[in-house]
N, C-alpha and C positions, 0 to 999 in steps of 0.2 A: 504494500500500500504506500503510495507516494506521500511524502511529507505535506504536500500542498492539498491533498484531499482528506487527510485524516481529521481535519478540523470540522468537517461536515457531519461527523459521527459523534455520538455521545462519549463521554469519558468512559462509561462502563463498556460500551462496544469496543472502544480502542483497547481497554485493559484486557477484555476477554480475547480479542484477536491476538494480542501479544502472548497471552498464556497459551492459547492454542498453537501459536507459531513455535514457541519454545518447546512445548510438549509434543510437537509433531515429529520428533525424531525418536526412533525406537531405542537408541542407545540411552537417551535421556530418561525415557520411561523405565528402562531396565535399571539405570542408576538410582532413580527415585525408589523403585521397588526394593532394591537391595538396601539402601540406606534406611528406609522406613521399617525394615525388619530387624534392625540392629538395636541392641539395648544401650548403646553408648555412642559417643561421637566416633567418627571414623578417621583414621590417619593412614593414608597411603595403601588402602586395601584394593581399590577399584581396578588397578591395572591388571592384577591377577584375576580378579573376579570377572571382568568384562572381556579380557583378551585384546583390549584396545591399547594402542600406544599411549605413553604418558602424556604426550602433547595433546592427543585427541581427547583423553579423559579430562585434562585440564580445561580444554575449550568447552566441553559439555558442562562441566561444573560451573564455569564462568557464566554460561547462558542461563543455567538454573538459578544461579545467584542473582542474575540481573533482574529476575522477576520476584526476588525475595524468598524463594522456596528453601534456600540453604543459608545457613549462617555459619560463621567460622572463618578461618584463614585459608585462602586458596591462592597461593603464590608460588609459581614454578613447581618445584618438587616438594615443597613444604605444604602439606594439605591436612588440615584437621577441620572437620565440618560435620554438621548434623542438620536435620530438617528444622526449619523455623515453624514450629507447630502453630503459632498464631496466624502466620501467613498461609500455611497449609489449610487451616480452618476457614480463613477468609475466602480463599480461592474455591474451596469446596462449596461454601455458601453461594458464591457468585454463580458457579456452575449449576448448583441445584436450582437456584432462582431462574436461570436461563432455561434449563430443561423443563422446569415445572410451569413456566409461563408461556412456553412456546407450544402452540397447539399443533398436534400432528394431524394433518388433513390429507385427504387423498383426492386425486383427480376425478 
């Protein structure tokens, strides 16, 4: 979505679009699933878990952090992070509202 056109949409529509965009990569979904199933913050486990290169994992983590889903330090090879539960809940509420207020209709 071009920068010049985003202003014609609501803040909520722009935020949801950004969330969908970030979550639209299967590696990011897998990373979130792995992190959400851990009992503590994670430090450097994901390269082995995902089979992806360190640089690729770092880029995906950066994207997830950009929408606030992760908190912690993600800098180069030094990574300690966990889910930001408050943001996770806020996104879940946004998605629930979106799906619950969108009527499924048929042609």
